[in-house]
Legacy VTK file of the C-alpha trace (Angstrom):
# vtk DataFile Version 3.0
C-alpha trace
ASCII
DATASET POLYDATA
POINTS 149 float
-0.205 0.055 0.052
1.298 3.403 -0.785
0.151 6.874 0.376
0.407 10.488 -0.018
-0.065 12.282 3.265
-0.495 16.058 3.281
-0.696 18.070 6.238
-3.755 20.544 5.391
-5.322 23.505 6.841
-8.639 22.232 4.945
-9.412 19.815 2.236
-12.249 18.895 0.274
-13.245 16.499 -2.096
-16.507 16.816 -4.645
-18.078 14.551 -7.140
-20.355 15.868 -9.912
-20.250 19.031 -8.041
-21.336 17.771 -5.050
-19.168 18.108 -1.796
-18.656 14.638 -0.532
-16.302 15.185 2.188
-14.498 18.174 4.065
-12.033 18.532 6.857
-10.556 21.523 8.573
-6.865 21.133 9.832
-5.753 17.524 9.903
-4.433 15.146 7.131
-5.297 14.472 3.315
-4.335 10.547 2.579
-4.367 9.309 -1.160
-4.373 6.101 -0.400
-3.224 3.254 -3.366
-3.783 -0.339 -2.992
-1.306 -2.804 -4.606
-1.475 -6.254 -6.052
-0.691 -8.523 -2.929
-1.932 -5.942 -0.232
-3.708 -7.579 2.964
-5.839 -6.098 5.680
-2.336 -6.127 7.881
-1.130 -4.036 5.171
-4.000 -1.558 5.634
-3.853 -1.640 9.515
-0.106 -0.905 9.864
-0.571 1.949 7.198
-3.736 3.098 8.963
-1.811 3.308 12.615
1.517 4.428 11.144
-0.301 7.555 9.576
-2.242 8.305 12.705
0.695 8.529 14.780
3.247 10.464 12.322
4.414 13.468 14.119
4.260 15.864 11.481
2.196 18.670 13.642
4.613 21.340 15.563
4.669 21.613 19.467
5.121 24.400 21.097
8.822 25.259 20.301
7.954 24.437 16.454
9.284 21.215 15.975
7.414 18.373 14.204
6.542 16.317 17.535
3.002 15.850 17.261
0.381 13.664 15.457
-2.927 14.413 14.048
-4.158 12.507 17.255
-2.595 14.805 19.309
-3.545 17.851 18.043
-7.511 16.596 17.406
-7.042 17.163 13.445
-9.370 15.458 10.919
-8.542 13.182 8.207
-9.804 13.065 4.466
-8.702 9.812 3.417
-9.147 9.582 -1.081
-8.389 6.253 -2.634
-6.029 6.778 -5.689
-5.212 3.914 -7.615
-2.983 5.710 -9.493
-0.658 5.859 -6.976
0.723 2.507 -8.626
1.185 4.019 -11.986
4.489 2.399 -13.803
5.884 5.181 -16.001
9.322 3.380 -16.814
8.134 2.144 -20.122
6.933 4.242 -23.065
4.201 7.334 -22.370
1.283 6.024 -20.704
1.367 4.518 -17.085
0.673 0.878 -16.520
-1.385 0.233 -13.813
-0.864 -3.741 -13.558
0.354 -3.212 -10.230
-2.826 -1.664 -8.656
-5.062 -3.994 -7.188
-8.248 -5.365 -8.544
-11.472 -2.759 -7.354
-13.001 -5.039 -5.315
-9.971 -5.666 -3.384
-8.844 -2.043 -3.504
-12.207 -0.875 -2.052
-12.393 -3.516 0.670
-8.749 -2.842 1.958
-9.418 1.227 1.802
-12.599 0.774 3.874
-10.556 -1.518 6.370
-8.149 1.587 6.470
-10.617 4.203 7.280
-12.370 1.884 9.519
-9.032 1.443 11.814
-8.286 5.355 11.524
-11.827 5.893 13.053
-10.797 3.397 15.651
-8.059 5.335 16.523
-10.296 7.868 17.562
-9.961 10.247 14.398
-12.901 12.025 12.472
-12.612 10.585 8.902
-13.998 11.863 5.930
-13.905 10.106 2.650
-13.968 10.340 -1.192
-16.270 8.137 -3.358
-14.279 4.810 -4.764
-13.735 4.475 -8.369
-15.558 8.139 -8.737
-13.915 11.252 -10.845
-13.176 13.282 -8.023
-11.939 16.857 -7.513
-9.842 17.273 -4.568
-9.089 20.820 -3.198
-6.296 21.405 -0.184
-4.430 24.045 1.295
-1.446 22.497 2.095
0.380 23.339 5.521
4.122 23.780 5.575
4.057 22.656 3.192
4.596 19.090 4.415
4.082 16.298 2.060
5.270 12.580 2.489
5.015 9.231 0.710
4.415 6.249 3.280
4.073 2.817 2.598
3.264 -0.701 4.149
6.171 -2.194 1.813
10.053 -1.546 1.490
9.509 0.617 -2.040
9.999 4.377 0.325
LINES 1 150
149 0 1 2 3 4 5 6 7 8 9 10 11 12 13 14 15 16 17 18 19 20 21 22 23 24 25 26 27 28 29 30 31 32 33 34 35 36 37 38 39 40 41 42 43 44 45 46 47 48 49 50 51 52 53 54 55 56 57 58 59 60 61 62 63 64 65 66 67 68 69 70 71 72 73 74 75 76 77 78 79 80 81 82 83 84 85 86 87 88 89 90 91 92 93 94 95 96 97 98 99 100 101 102 103 104 105 106 107 108 109 110 111 112 113 114 115 116 117 118 119 120 121 122 123 124 125 126 127 128 129 130 131 132 133 134 135 136 137 138 139 140 141 142 143 144 145 146 147 148
């Protein structure tokens, strides 16, 4: 599993011009599910991200997690994180999980975040979404359940 994690002042996602998810200060997580990923990958990644110390403490150092600061999470599925651009000019998505597996693991990821005590908003799986955000910092990290990052 791969995630792009952005610390945000606000973020929202719309589908067909309708707002489906919005958060204030917290994390925007773009989540990609790869072939061979399991529930343990989703659990690991959700717990890892919930506890990442990317928010500033009183001294301005990144020592607080989204849990520590009472932040929110917007989790958006994004299979294009498994786009392989090494050959040719069109990305190959053969490394992405099938939609049914990806949706199941995406929902498990969201469930684990909620179990951590976070308020979580989501996009709509397999929909064409428009994601807007105000990146805070900017702070953007790539986090993986495997060894690729």
